[in-house]
C-alpha positions in Angstrom: 155.5 -1.1 286.8 156.4 1.6 289.1 160.0 2.1 290.7 160.3 2.9 294.4 161.3 6.5 293.5 158.3 7.1 291.3 155.5 9.0 293.3 152.9 6.3 292.4 153.9 2.8 293.5 152.2 -0.6 293.7 152.2 -3.3 296.3 150.3 -6.3 297.0 148.0 -6.2 300.2 149.8 -9.5 301.3 153.1 -7.8 301.3 154.4 -5.9 304.6 153.9 -2.3 304.7 157.0 -0.3 303.8 157.9 2.9 305.7 158.0 4.9 302.2 154.7 3.9 301.2 153.1 7.2 301.8 149.3 7.3 301.3 148.1 3.6 300.8 145.1 3.4 298.5 143.2 -0.1 298.0 142.4 -0.1 294.3 140.3 -3.4 294.4 136.6 -3.6 294.5 136.6 -6.4 297.1 138.5 -6.1 300.4 141.6 -8.5 300.1 140.7 -12.0 301.7 142.3 -12.9 304.9 143.9 -9.4 305.4 143.0 -7.3 308.6 142.3 -3.6 308.1 145.2 -3.2 310.8 147.7 -5.3 308.7 146.6 -3.7 305.4 147.1 -0.2 306.7 144.9 1.3 304.1 144.4 5.2 304.2 141.9 5.4 301.3 139.8 2.5 299.4 138.8 3.8 296.0 136.3 1.1 294.6 135.3 3.5 291.8 138.8 3.1 290.2 138.2 -0.4 289.4 136.7 -2.1 286.5 132.9 -2.6 286.9 131.8 -5.8 288.3 130.7 -6.9 284.7 134.0 -6.1 283.2 135.9 -7.9 285.9 133.6 -10.9 285.8 133.9 -10.8 282.0 137.7 -10.8 281.9 138.2 -13.5 284.6 136.4 -16.0 282.5 139.0 -16.0 279.9 142.1 -13.7 280.5 144.3 -14.9 278.0 142.2 -14.3 274.9 140.4 -11.2 276.3 143.2 -9.2 277.8 143.5 -6.7 274.9 139.8 -6.2 274.8 139.8 -5.8 278.5 142.4 -3.1 278.5 140.3 -1.3 275.9 136.9 -1.6 277.7 138.8 -0.7 281.1 140.3 2.5 279.5 136.8 3.7 278.3 135.3 3.0 281.8 138.2 5.1 283.4 136.9 8.2 281.2 133.3 7.9 282.5 132.1 10.3 285.3 132.5 8.1 288.3 135.8 6.7 287.4 137.0 10.2 286.5 136.2 11.6 290.0 138.1 8.8 291.6 141.1 9.1 289.4 141.0 12.9 290.0 141.2 12.0 293.7 144.4 10.0 293.0 145.9 12.7 291.3 145.3 15.1 293.9 146.9 12.8 296.4 150.1 12.6 294.4 150.2 16.1 293.8 149.9 16.8 297.5 153.3 15.3 297.9 153.1 11.7 297.3 154.3 9.0 297.5 150.9 7.2 296.8 151.0 3.3 296.8 148.3 1.5 295.0 147.4 -1.5 296.8 145.9 -4.6 295.2 145.2 -8.3 296.1 145.8 -9.5 292.7 147.9 -12.5 292.4 149.3 -11.6 289.0 149.5 -7.7 289.3 151.2 -7.5 285.9 148.0 -9.1 284.3 145.4 -7.1 286.4 143.7 -3.8 286.1 146.5 -2.2 287.9 148.9 -1.4 285.0 145.9 0.2 282.9 145.1 2.2 286.0 148.8 3.3 286.6 149.1 4.2 282.9 145.9 6.1 282.8 146.8 8.0 286.0 150.2 9.0 284.4 148.5 10.3 281.3 146.0 12.3 283.2 148.6 13.9 285.3 150.7 14.9 282.1 147.5 16.4 280.7 146.5 18.4 283.7 
């Protein structure tokens, strides 16, 4: 995923806040269960960078067999107007001086939407 030297990092909402997190952006559609706003220390909540409710629900019913299709469908969603605006907001935050920490409640971050979002974000930053 991302190294601590990267301008974009990833942390779970249940992990302690680190001094070098920079701007903490929640990238989940739902608030992390059992985490207070104070403990989460979220600077921005970008629900519009997350998969649609329909896609998220579809993927959760059969993660193993649907992973590749999920990645393809989520990438397509990231190119729509709503998602593009939110991704542009993330790009702006990174370019303003980063670091930016993407915060998620996902148990298995590597099997969630976050790696797809991170990859998309890096590609957008290279293009612009």
